[in-house]
Backbone as CSV, one residue per row, in Angstrom:
resi,resn,N_x,N_y,N_z,CA_x,CA_y,CA_z,C_x,C_y,C_z
1,MET,-17.755,19.015,-19.337,-18.066,18.310,-18.078,-17.573,19.143,-16.906
2,GLU,-18.412,19.289,-15.924,-18.059,20.119,-14.775,-17.168,19.346,-13.822
3,ARG,-16.090,20.000,-13.400,-15.155,19.355,-12.479,-14.775,20.339,-11.385
4,VAL,-14.611,19.822,-10.181,-14.184,20.658,-9.061,-12.668,20.738,-9.091
5,ARG,-12.146,21.966,-9.252,-10.707,22.156,-9.327,-10.128,22.735,-8.041
6,GLY,-10.938,23.400,-7.254,-10.400,23.982,-6.036,-11.451,23.959,-4.951
7,ALA,-11.025,23.864,-3.722,-11.989,23.833,-2.626,-11.336,24.366,-1.370
8,GLY,-12.139,25.031,-0.556,-11.635,25.502,0.727,-12.678,25.226,1.786
9,ALA,-12.265,24.991,2.993,-13.221,24.661,4.045,-12.785,25.277,5.356
10,VAL,-13.777,25.686,6.124,-13.533,26.206,7.468,-14.323,25.336,8.417
11,LEU,-13.676,24.821,9.429,-14.322,23.890,10.349,-14.160,24.369,11.775
12,ALA,-15.268,24.441,12.474,-15.234,24.797,13.894,-15.938,23.707,14.669
13,VAL,-15.267,23.140,15.633,-15.838,22.054,16.429,-15.715,22.409,17.900
14,LEU,-16.802,22.273,18.594,-16.818,22.492,20.032,-17.058,21.155,20.700
15,VAL,-16.070,20.648,21.407,-16.184,19.379,22.104,-16.360,19.681,23.588
16,VAL,-17.506,19.301,24.085,-17.780,19.597,25.489,-17.922,18.324,26.301
17,LEU,-17.734,17.167,25.630,-17.850,15.909,26.340,-16.707,15.782,27.348
18,GLY,-17.021,15.683,28.592,-16.015,15.541,29.626,-15.454,16.854,30.124
19,ALA,-15.839,17.986,29.506,-15.355,19.282,29.962,-16.163,19.728,31.170
20,PRO,-15.565,20.479,32.048,-16.316,20.939,33.224,-17.416,21.903,32.813
21,PRO,-18.675,21.664,33.187,-19.777,22.540,32.783,-19.726,23.867,33.528
22,ALA,-20.324,24.868,32.877,-20.471,26.161,33.546,-21.494,26.014,34.670
23,ALA,-21.545,27.033,35.500,-22.431,26.979,36.663,-23.873,26.749,36.239
24,GLY,-24.461,25.668,36.748,-25.869,25.395,36.483,-26.132,24.803,35.119
25,GLU,-25.100,24.410,34.335,-25.306,23.881,32.990,-24.735,22.473,32.891
26,GLU,-25.407,21.659,32.119,-24.916,20.332,31.799,-24.729,20.244,30.289
27,LEU,-23.496,20.034,29.856,-23.186,19.979,28.436,-22.650,18.605,28.083
28,SER,-23.014,18.112,26.932,-22.500,16.826,26.464,-22.604,16.776,24.946
29,GLY,-21.801,15.915,24.316,-21.873,15.734,22.880,-20.887,16.590,22.126
30,VAL,-21.003,16.573,20.802,-20.141,17.329,19.908,-21.011,18.233,19.045
31,LEU,-20.704,19.518,19.024,-21.408,20.488,18.190,-20.455,20.914,17.078
32,GLN,-20.897,20.786,15.834,-20.013,21.051,14.711,-20.654,22.013,13.723
33,TRP,-19.911,23.049,13.388,-20.306,23.942,12.307,-19.200,23.948,11.271
34,MET,-19.565,23.841,9.991,-18.566,23.802,8.938,-19.019,24.629,7.746
35,GLY,-18.103,25.413,7.213,-18.343,26.141,5.979,-17.420,25.616,4.900
36,LYS,-17.950,25.269,3.745,-17.171,24.690,2.655,-17.317,25.528,1.403
37,GLN,-16.171,25.855,0.783,-16.161,26.659,-0.445,-15.623,25.808,-1.586
38,GLU,-16.309,25.843,-2.722,-15.924,25.056,-3.880,-15.846,25.942,-5.122
39,CYS,-14.905,25.588,-6.006,-14.789,26.239,-7.303,-14.976,25.184,-8.388
40,HIS,-15.923,25.389,-9.259,-16.207,24.476,-10.362,-15.781,25.151,-11.663
41,PHE,-14.939,24.437,-12.455,-14.407,25.017,-13.687,-14.850,24.185,-14.882
42,ILE,-15.227,24.862,-15.947,-15.568,24.225,-17.206,-14.691,24.843,-18.285
43,ASN,-13.913,23.963,-18.971,-13.021,24.429,-20.031,-12.077,25.505,-19.505
44,GLY,-11.278,25.104,-18.512,-10.370,26.075,-17.904,-11.147,27.065,-17.064
45,THR,-10.931,28.338,-17.307,-11.657,29.385,-16.571,-12.712,30.066,-17.447
46,GLU,-13.092,29.370,-18.522,-14.119,29.959,-19.399,-15.443,30.104,-18.663
47,GLN,-15.811,29.080,-17.921,-17.002,29.138,-17.076,-16.600,28.723,-15.664
48,VAL,-16.865,29.588,-14.713,-16.473,29.342,-13.330,-17.697,29.537,-12.436
49,ARG,-17.836,28.642,-11.486,-18.941,28.720,-10.526,-18.379,28.625,-9.117
50,PHE,-18.741,29.576,-8.269,-18.331,29.574,-6.869,-19.508,29.108,-6.019
51,LEU,-19.240,28.151,-5.131,-20.293,27.589,-4.283,-19.806,27.560,-2.845
52,GLU,-20.601,28.128,-1.943,-20.285,28.109,-0.514,-21.447,27.466,0.224
53,ARG,-21.121,26.481,1.081,-22.162,25.755,1.802,-21.869,25.780,3.294
54,HIS,-22.908,25.905,4.099,-22.795,25.936,5.553,-23.513,24.721,6.134
55,PHE,-22.818,24.035,7.077,-23.368,22.824,7.687,-23.372,22.973,9.206
56,TYR,-24.359,22.324,9.804,-24.388,22.215,11.255,-24.708,20.770,11.598
57,ASN,-23.752,20.108,12.276,-23.896,18.688,12.600,-24.274,17.861,11.361
58,ARG,-23.509,18.091,10.279,-23.617,17.353,9.016,-24.872,17.682,8.215
59,GLU,-25.671,18.618,8.657,-26.867,19.013,7.911,-26.607,20.364,7.245
60,GLN,-26.867,20.455,5.948,-26.657,21.712,5.232,-27.766,22.695,5.585
61,LEU,-27.345,23.851,6.117,-28.309,24.869,6.534,-28.647,25.830,5.405
62,LEU,-27.616,26.314,4.725,-27.808,27.276,3.649,-26.623,27.226,2.716
63,HIS,-26.749,27.861,1.550,-25.645,27.880,0.600,-25.711,29.151,-0.243
64,PHE,-24.535,29.490,-0.800,-24.444,30.606,-1.747,-23.926,30.046,-3.065
65,ASP,-24.644,30.351,-4.145,-24.268,29.894,-5.479,-24.060,31.131,-6.346
66,SER,-22.859,31.277,-6.928,-22.582,32.472,-7.735,-23.486,32.553,-8.956
67,ASP,-24.004,31.406,-9.418,-24.944,31.435,-10.544,-26.284,32.037,-10.130
68,VAL,-26.582,31.994,-8.832,-27.831,32.588,-8.313,-27.569,33.995,-7.796
69,GLY,-26.474,34.182,-7.083,-26.070,35.507,-6.623,-26.526,35.887,-5.239
70,VAL,-27.257,35.017,-4.552,-27.717,35.283,-3.186,-27.644,34.000,-2.383
71,TYR,-27.749,34.140,-1.047,-27.818,32.976,-0.170,-29.212,32.368,-0.223
72,VAL,-29.257,31.026,-0.147,-30.526,30.298,-0.167,-30.548,29.376,1.047
73,GLY,-31.634,29.433,1.829,-31.760,28.578,2.995,-32.201,27.182,2.631
74,ASP,-31.600,26.186,3.286,-31.956,24.787,3.048,-32.749,24.197,4.212
75,THR,-32.833,24.901,5.318,-33.634,24.504,6.469,-34.349,25.759,6.985
76,PRO,-35.347,25.603,7.850,-36.002,26.799,8.399,-35.026,27.748,9.085
77,PHE,-34.087,27.203,9.871,-33.103,28.070,10.519,-32.158,28.667,9.487
78,GLY,-31.810,27.870,8.440,-30.956,28.378,7.376,-31.603,29.514,6.611
79,GLU,-32.911,29.491,6.457,-33.607,30.578,5.766,-33.471,31.893,6.539
80,ILE,-33.500,31.788,7.872,-33.318,32.990,8.691,-31.916,33.560,8.478
81,GLN,-30.920,32.670,8.476,-29.547,33.125,8.257,-29.374,33.701,6.855
82,ALA,-29.991,33.059,5.855,-29.869,33.528,4.475,-30.433,34.944,4.337
83,ARG,-31.555,35.219,4.964,-32.148,36.569,4.890,-31.210,37.598,5.520
84,ASP,-30.536,37.176,6.611,-29.605,38.097,7.257,-28.404,38.389,6.350
85,TYR,-27.832,37.358,5.759,-26.698,37.555,4.840,-27.116,38.430,3.651
86,ASN,-28.282,38.152,3.093,-28.720,38.875,1.894,-29.064,40.342,2.174
87,SER,-29.234,40.672,3.441,-29.554,42.065,3.776,-28.314,42.966,3.731
88,HIS,-27.132,42.376,3.655,-25.885,43.148,3.600,-25.400,43.204,2.156
89,ARG,-25.684,44.298,1.480,-25.393,44.401,0.050,-23.892,44.347,-0.239
90,GLU,-23.095,44.985,0.593,-21.653,44.989,0.355,-21.083,43.570,0.519
91,TYR,-21.617,42.843,1.466,-21.142,41.472,1.678,-21.533,40.586,0.493
92,LEU,-22.734,40.761,-0.033,-23.154,39.998,-1.215,-22.275,40.336,-2.416
93,LYS,-21.925,41.612,-2.556,-21.049,42.026,-3.654,-19.691,41.339,-3.539
94,TYR,-19.198,41.233,-2.313,-17.922,40.562,-2.063,-18.015,39.075,-2.426
95,LYS,-19.119,38.422,-2.052,-19.288,37.005,-2.338,-19.397,36.761,-3.847
96,ARG,-20.113,37.620,-4.552,-20.230,37.453,-5.998,-18.874,37.622,-6.688
97,GLY,-18.034,38.461,-6.112,-16.717,38.698,-6.703,-15.726,37.576,-6.469
98,GLN,-16.062,36.608,-5.605,-15.125,35.532,-5.318,-14.945,34.561,-6.482
99,VAL,-15.811,34.650,-7.471,-15.573,33.898,-8.707,-14.212,34.280,-9.280
100,ASP,-13.874,35.575,-9.192,-12.585,36.042,-9.712,-11.505,36.056,-8.632
101,THR,-11.824,36.639,-7.465,-10.792,36.838,-6.446,-10.371,35.543,-5.764
102,TYR,-11.250,34.559,-5.739,-10.932,33.279,-5.090,-10.695,32.166,-6.111
103,CYS,-11.660,31.949,-7.007,-11.577,30.812,-7.919,-10.548,31.020,-9.026
104,ARG,-10.738,32.053,-9.808,-9.812,32.273,-10.930,-8.395,32.565,-10.427
105,TYR,-8.267,33.248,-9.314,-6.943,33.546,-8.756,-6.224,32.261,-8.353
106,ASN,-6.908,31.377,-7.625,-6.279,30.132,-7.186,-6.094,29.142,-8.331
107,TYR,-6.902,29.264,-9.379,-6.722,28.406,-10.546,-5.340,28.647,-11.152
108,LYS,-4.943,29.911,-11.251,-3.626,30.242,-11.810,-2.508,29.712,-10.919
109,LEU,-2.699,29.781,-9.600,-1.675,29.289,-8.683,-1.554,27.769,-8.725
110,GLY,-2.676,27.096,-8.876,-2.659,25.635,-8.821,-2.449,24.945,-10.147
111,THR,-2.491,25.694,-11.255,-2.373,25.086,-12.580,-1.096,24.263,-12.767
112,PRO,0.093,24.744,-12.357,1.315,23.967,-12.626,1.315,22.567,-12.009
113,PHE,0.741,22.388,-10.814,0.788,21.070,-10.169,-0.555,20.350,-10.199
114,SER,-1.546,20.899,-10.890,-2.829,20.211,-10.983,-3.247,20.044,-12.446
115,VAL,-3.584,21.128,-13.107,-4.064,21.054,-14.488,-2.959,20.601,-15.434
116,GLU,-1.748,21.134,-15.275,-0.649,20.827,-16.196,0.189,19.642,-15.733
117,ARG,-0.085,19.086,-14.582,0.719,17.980,-14.051,0.488,16.718,-14.867
118,ARG,1.586,16.037,-15.233,1.516,14.811,-16.013,2.475,13.783,-15.409
119,VAL,1.949,12.651,-14.988,2.766,11.560,-14.445,2.374,10.284,-15.181
120,PRO,3.317,9.661,-15.921,2.979,8.452,-16.679,2.754,7.258,-15.766
121,PRO,1.931,6.313,-16.184,1.669,5.120,-15.362,2.790,4.102,-15.468
122,SER,2.977,3.338,-14.409,3.807,2.137,-14.462,2.861,0.959,-14.679
123,VAL,3.180,0.107,-15.655,2.264,-0.948,-16.094,2.935,-2.307,-15.919
124,SER,2.203,-3.256,-15.370,2.717,-4.614,-15.192,1.585,-5.612,-15.376
125,ILE,1.968,-6.846,-15.752,1.014,-7.945,-15.923,1.382,-9.055,-14.949
126,SER,0.390,-9.574,-14.271,0.620,-10.665,-13.329,-0.453,-11.734,-13.510
127,LEU,-0.094,-12.967,-13.206,-1.034,-14.084,-13.256,-1.588,-14.315,-11.859
128,VAL,-2.894,-14.148,-11.708,-3.522,-14.288,-10.392,-4.404,-15.527,-10.390
129,PRO,-4.452,-16.253,-9.280,-5.285,-17.456,-9.216,-6.762,-17.106,-9.228
130,SER,-7.558,-18.021,-9.769,-9.006,-17.852,-9.798,-9.640,-18.893,-8.894
131,SER,-10.392,-18.426,-7.908,-11.017,-19.338,-6.949,-12.330,-19.907,-7.465
132,SER,-12.935,-19.233,-8.462,-14.255,-19.648,-8.936,-14.203,-20.467,-10.217
133,GLN,-13.101,-20.364,-10.981,-13.021,-21.063,-12.256,-11.728,-21.862,-12.331
134,PRO,-11.782,-23.053,-12.979,-10.568,-23.871,-13.090,-9.598,-23.268,-14.088
135,GLY,-8.374,-23.772,-14.071,-7.391,-23.304,-15.031,-6.184,-22.707,-14.343
136,PRO,-5.276,-22.169,-15.161,-4.022,-21.651,-14.598,-4.169,-20.312,-13.882
137,GLY,-5.313,-19.690,-13.968,-5.516,-18.381,-13.349,-5.974,-17.366,-14.374
138,ARG,-5.896,-16.091,-14.015,-6.318,-15.018,-14.908,-5.247,-13.939,-14.931
139,LEU,-5.167,-13.219,-16.042,-4.166,-12.172,-16.192,-4.712,-10.842,-15.694
140,LEU,-3.904,-10.163,-14.903,-4.287,-8.879,-14.327,-3.289,-7.822,-14.787
141,CYS,-3.810,-6.754,-15.398,-2.979,-5.624,-15.816,-3.144,-4.511,-14.781
142,SER,-2.014,-4.036,-14.250,-2.035,-3.005,-13.212,-1.416,-1.725,-13.760
143,GLY,-2.182,-0.649,-13.716,-1.667,0.679,-14.048,-1.572,1.494,-12.771
144,MET,-0.366,1.911,-12.415,-0.137,2.509,-11.102,0.499,3.893,-11.220
145,ASP,0.174,4.743,-10.220,0.878,6.011,-9.957,0.852,6.964,-11.148
146,PHE,-0.320,7.150,-11.769,-0.414,8.086,-12.883,-1.296,9.282,-12.512
147,TYR,-1.131,10.358,-13.274,-1.920,11.578,-13.076,-1.956,12.347,-14.390
148,PRO,-3.100,12.893,-14.801,-4.415,12.904,-14.149,-5.149,11.570,-14.284
149,ALA,-6.412,11.563,-13.861,-7.137,10.303,-13.713,-7.556,9.634,-15.023
150,PRO,-7.988,10.348,-16.066,-8.477,9.651,-17.270,-7.426,8.725,-17.868
151,VAL,-7.811,7.471,-18.128,-6.895,6.476,-18.663,-7.705,5.429,-19.423
152,GLN,-7.073,4.801,-20.410,-7.725,3.726,-21.162,-6.805,2.514,-21.183
153,VAL,-7.341,1.360,-20.790,-6.568,0.119,-20.748,-7.279,-0.906,-21.628
154,ARG,-6.513,-1.545,-22.537,-7.080,-2.538,-23.452,-6.215,-3.795,-23.459
155,TRP,-6.900,-4.946,-23.631,-6.229,-6.239,-23.719,-6.196,-6.706,-25.167
156,PHE,-5.049,-7.349,-25.556,-4.899,-7.911,-26.892,-4.420,-9.355,-26.783
157,GLN,-4.851,-10.181,-27.757,-4.407,-11.575,-27.850,-3.832,-11.788,-29.244
158,ASP,-2.511,-12.007,-29.302,-1.813,-12.125,-30.594,-2.150,-10.955,-31.521
159,GLY,-2.176,-9.747,-30.944,-2.407,-8.543,-31.729,-3.861,-8.196,-31.961
160,GLN,-4.792,-9.072,-31.591,-6.216,-8.819,-31.767,-6.831,-8.354,-30.439
161,GLU,-7.545,-7.221,-30.497,-8.126,-6.679,-29.270,-9.221,-7.593,-28.734
162,LEU,-9.285,-7.651,-27.410,-10.312,-8.427,-26.719,-11.236,-7.459,-25.987
163,PRO,-12.219,-6.895,-26.687,-13.102,-5.923,-26.011,-14.007,-6.562,-24.985
164,GLU,-14.275,-7.855,-25.155,-15.103,-8.570,-24.187,-14.202,-9.324,-23.201
165,HIS,-14.815,-9.944,-22.231,-14.101,-10.740,-21.223,-13.103,-9.882,-20.435
166,VAL,-13.408,-8.608,-20.273,-12.522,-7.694,-19.554,-13.313,-7.022,-18.438
167,VAL,-12.754,-7.053,-17.226,-13.386,-6.418,-16.066,-12.392,-5.434,-15.459
168,ALA,-12.819,-4.187,-15.268,-11.917,-3.151,-14.749,-12.495,-2.526,-13.483
169,THR,-11.601,-2.148,-12.586,-12.015,-1.381,-11.415,-12.214,0.076,-11.823
170,ASP,-12.807,0.853,-10.953,-12.820,2.294,-11.152,-11.399,2.821,-11.010
171,VAL,-11.144,3.994,-11.582,-9.853,4.638,-11.355,-9.818,5.092,-9.899
172,ILE,-8.833,4.595,-9.152,-8.812,4.759,-7.696,-7.749,5.781,-7.304
173,PRO,-8.118,6.833,-6.555,-7.099,7.757,-6.034,-6.294,7.099,-4.930
174,THR,-4.986,7.301,-4.928,-4.115,6.678,-3.939,-3.855,7.571,-2.737
175,GLY,-4.290,8.835,-2.799,-4.084,9.738,-1.677,-2.823,10.557,-1.767
176,ASP,-2.009,10.357,-2.812,-0.770,11.126,-2.965,-0.733,11.837,-4.322
177,TRP,-1.886,12.292,-4.785,-2.013,12.968,-6.079,-1.658,12.025,-7.225
178,SER,-2.002,10.762,-7.094,-1.848,9.823,-8.199,-3.020,8.857,-8.169
179,TYR,-3.137,8.059,-9.252,-4.268,7.144,-9.378,-3.766,5.769,-9.793
180,GLN,-4.650,4.771,-9.663,-4.343,3.424,-10.106,-5.598,2.767,-10.652
181,VAL,-5.393,1.770,-11.518,-6.518,1.035,-12.095,-6.069,-0.410,-12.324
182,LEU,-6.985,-1.363,-12.139,-6.721,-2.783,-12.332,-7.707,-3.314,-13.366
183,VAL,-7.189,-4.031,-14.366,-8.036,-4.545,-15.448,-7.764,-6.043,-15.586
184,LEU,-8.782,-6.849,-15.363,-8.658,-8.307,-15.368,-9.164,-8.881,-16.684
185,LEU,-8.374,-9.802,-17.259,-8.803,-10.557,-18.438,-9.440,-11.855,-17.946
186,GLU,-10.729,-12.028,-18.219,-11.473,-13.129,-17.619,-11.171,-14.485,-18.228
187,ILE,-10.743,-14.540,-19.486,-10.481,-15.829,-20.116,-9.116,-16.343,-19.670
188,PRO,-8.974,-17.656,-19.458,-7.676,-18.191,-19.012,-6.651,-18.111,-20.131
189,PRO,-5.411,-17.820,-19.819,-4.382,-17.741,-20.854,-4.041,-19.129,-21.407
190,ARG,-3.628,-19.146,-22.681,-3.263,-20.401,-23.340,-1.789,-20.377,-23.718
191,ARG,-1.167,-21.528,-23.695,0.251,-21.646,-24.044,0.442,-21.386,-25.533
192,GLY,1.495,-20.671,-25.857,1.790,-20.353,-27.252,1.110,-19.095,-27.751
193,VAL,0.369,-18.413,-26.887,-0.343,-17.186,-27.256,0.287,-16.011,-26.526
194,THR,0.458,-14.886,-27.223,1.004,-13.675,-26.620,-0.130,-12.731,-26.239
195,TYR,-0.151,-12.320,-24.977,-1.154,-11.387,-24.477,-0.484,-10.038,-24.217
196,SER,-1.209,-8.980,-24.550,-0.656,-7.628,-24.394,-1.659,-6.733,-23.685
197,CYS,-1.155,-5.955,-22.760,-1.949,-4.939,-22.073,-1.465,-3.580,-22.568
198,GLN,-2.357,-2.801,-23.156,-2.004,-1.497,-23.729,-2.689,-0.380,-22.952
199,VAL,-1.900,0.599,-22.536,-2.407,1.715,-21.730,-2.209,3.020,-22.496
200,GLU,-3.273,3.804,-22.552,-3.216,5.119,-23.185,-3.497,6.174,-22.112
201,HIS,-2.622,7.186,-22.063,-2.728,8.231,-21.050,-2.172,9.525,-21.620
202,VAL,-2.672,10.650,-21.126,-2.267,11.942,-21.660,-0.785,12.218,-21.451
203,SER,-0.150,11.553,-20.506,1.274,11.752,-20.238,2.167,11.002,-21.227
204,LEU,1.587,10.121,-22.043,2.352,9.274,-22.954,2.216,9.769,-24.386
205,GLU,3.343,9.865,-25.095,3.292,10.224,-26.506,2.708,9.090,-27.342
206,HIS,3.002,7.853,-26.931,2.487,6.679,-27.623,1.935,5.706,-26.580
207,PRO,0.982,4.857,-26.969,0.455,3.874,-26.016,1.568,2.996,-25.460
208,LEU,1.459,2.664,-24.190,2.436,1.833,-23.504,1.902,0.404,-23.433
209,SER,2.716,-0.560,-23.903,2.279,-1.956,-23.950,3.206,-2.843,-23.130
210,ARG,2.618,-3.823,-22.492,3.352,-4.877,-21.814,2.855,-6.216,-22.371
211,HIS,3.798,-7.169,-22.558,3.464,-8.454,-23.163,3.680,-9.588,-22.167
212,TRP,2.921,-10.650,-22.359,3.005,-11.799,-21.446,2.746,-13.075,-22.232
213,GLU,3.545,-14.122,-21.950,3.344,-15.439,-22.538,3.382,-16.491,-21.448
214,MET,2.619,-17.557,-21.645,2.600,-18.652,-20.688,3.969,-19.325,-20.664
215,PRO,4.589,-19.461,-19.487,5.892,-20.135,-19.422,5.761,-21.602,-19.799
216,PRO,6.876,-22.248,-20.231,6.817,-23.668,-20.616,6.311,-24.529,-19.466
217,ASP,5.665,-25.643,-19.843,5.146,-26.572,-18.839,6.296,-27.161,-18.029
218,THR,6.170,-27.199,-16.715,7.264,-27.647,-15.836,7.630,-29.110,-16.087
219,VAL,6.638,-29.976,-16.205,6.906,-31.403,-16.430,7.586,-31.601,-17.770
220,HIS,7.053,-30.910,-18.785,7.634,-31.028,-20.120,9.079,-30.542,-20.126
221,SER,9.332,-29.459,-19.391,10.692,-28.921,-19.324,11.632,-29.913,-18.668
222,LYS,11.182,-30.573,-17.606,12.025,-31.552,-16.919,12.345,-32.722,-17.834
223,ILE,11.370,-33.147,-18.641,11.610,-34.243,-19.586,12.672,-33.842,-20.604
224,LEU,12.534,-32.605,-21.119,13.518,-32.130,-22.089,14.907,-32.061,-21.483
225,VAL,14.996,-31.585,-20.233,16.290,-31.508,-19.566,16.869,-32.904,-19.371
226,GLY,16.020,-33.854,-18.987,16.484,-35.224,-18.791,16.977,-35.854,-20.086
227,VAL,16.208,-35.638,-21.169,16.621,-36.179,-22.467,17.931,-35.549,-22.910
228,GLY,18.067,-34.236,-22.713,19.298,-33.552,-23.091,20.496,-34.081,-22.312
229,GLY,20.299,-34.318,-21.002,21.377,-34.862,-20.187,21.764,-36.268,-20.615
230,PHE,20.754,-37.075,-20.979,21.033,-38.441,-21.428,21.840,-38.448,-22.726
231,VAL,21.444,-37.589,-23.672,22.159,-37.512,-24.952,23.592,-37.049,-24.729
232,LEU,23.767,-36.034,-23.873,25.110,-35.527,-23.608,25.984,-36.610,-22.964
233,GLY,25.419,-37.361,-22.014,26.158,-38.448,-21.380,26.523,-39.533,-22.381
234,LEU,25.593,-39.812,-23.302,25.854,-40.813,-24.329,27.000,-40.391,-25.232
235,VAL,27.050,-39.114,-25.570,28.138,-38.598,-26.411,29.475,-38.788,-25.720
236,PHE,29.556,-38.429,-24.431,30.809,-38.607,-23.694,31.187,-40.092,-23.579
237,LEU,30.175,-40.938,-23.428,30.445,-42.378,-23.337,31.049,-42.899,-24.630
238,VAL,30.488,-42.492,-25.762,30.997,-42.927,-27.065,32.414,-42.429,-27.276
239,LEU,32.679,-41.147,-26.937,34.026,-40.612,-27.091,35.026,-41.356,-26.213
240,GLY,34.658,-41.623,-24.968,35.547,-42.344,-24.063,35.809,-43.768,-24.543
241,LEU,34.750,-44.434,-25.022,34.906,-45.798,-25.521,35.811,-45.820,-26.750
242,GLY,35.655,-44.811,-27.627,36.511,-44.736,-28.814,37.956,-44.526,-28.444
243,PHE,38.207,-43.674,-27.472,39.579,-43.421,-27.035,40.192,-44.679,-26.427
244,TYR,39.402,-45.422,-25.640,39.900,-46.656,-25.010,40.239,-47.705,-26.065
245,LEU,39.376,-47.900,-27.054,39.619,-48.894,-28.095,40.838,-48.529,-28.928
246,ARG,41.029,-47.246,-29.169,42.206,-46.809,-29.937,43.495,-47.124,-29.181
247,GLU,43.508,-46.811,-27.877,44.687,-47.097,-27.064,44.955,-48.598,-26.996
248,LYS,43.915,-49.378,-26.906,44.079,-50.830,-26.843,44.645,-51.377,-28.146
249,ALA,44.211,-50.810,-29.253,44.713,-51.251,-30.557,46.179,-50.904,-30.718
250,LEU,46.586,-49.742,-30.233,47.984,-49.336,-30.329,48.879,-50.242,-29.498
251,LEU,48.424,-50.586,-28.307,49.218,-51.476,-27.458,49.357,-52.853,-28.078
252,ALA,48.281,-53.346,-28.702,48.322,-54.674,-29.320,49.268,-54.707,-30.507
253,SER,49.423,-53.601,-31.236,50.299,-53.561,-32.413,51.735,-53.255,-32.045
254,GLY,52.020,-52.902,-30.803,53.363,-52.596,-30.340,53.818,-51.195,-30.661
255,SER,53.029,-50.445,-31.271,53.386,-49.045,-31.587,52.775,-48.117,-30.570
256,ARG,53.568,-47.135,-30.194,53.100,-46.152,-29.208,53.385,-44.763,-29.728
257,PRO,52.645,-43.797,-29.339,52.949,-42.418,-29.724,54.289,-42.033,-29.161
258,ALA,54.986,-41.102,-29.834,56.276,-40.623,-29.403,56.212,-40.091,-27.991
259,GLY,57.290,-40.383,-27.212,57.361,-39.844,-25.850,56.790,-40.767,-24.823
260,THR,56.240,-41.954,-25.214,55.685,-42.855,-24.215,56.775,-43.754,-23.665
261,ILE,56.612,-44.247,-22.466,57.612,-45.111,-21.787,57.126,-46.534,-21.857
262,PRO,57.994,-47.472,-22.384,57.544,-48.877,-22.472,57.286,-49.450,-21.071
263,ALA,56.379,-50.370,-21.039,56.076,-51.026,-19.765,57.209,-51.954,-19.378
264,ALA,57.512,-52.086,-18.091,58.599,-52.940,-17.586,58.280,-54.381,-17.820
């Protein structure tokens, strides 16, 4: 699969809006010329393609493709420029050589923090409310801050995979050389069932799993707490009543434990 591993761009913008015009001239608007260079790598540096594109006001005028070896015009004006570039043999030789001098050279420089970079994902499960369907909500598995982008996320219910009822976002770049993905389990969770989110990534020696269970019902928990408190209070009541009856029996028999003071 072809992937862009390196890119370079040159941008020139002339802003004349509000600038004082030259004598006898009226200028307005933004004029933009941009040159963009791309390196496409397949299987490392086994196959490398250098691509250079020229734009004027967002329209591609011409391009150079190392697989073709010459400039090709994309507009009538671009064709004129392409013929001019192609007439300089030494310049074409230089452009063809950029597969090695630009692409392969920068591939070696960027490999440690791009190709070889590995950052494991942080994985969490959360219960999110559902506005369209009744029930306690839906389970969302979040995989955050991982690199590179390829990742696999799977849902399990009591150890059995749930290949259906799963909706995932695209792998989203965060802008800081990391990615994130969100995977929603569409079926509502049930009490007494264990749900697991398993993530597989090149940075992990083994799949990373997170587990989730429905917490006990709040009303049921309050009933249990109330019953427990009642039983505990009953136990203390019985113990206190037993102690009182014992003391009363001792007083009635005239016998007292050693060290007690007789009543006046």
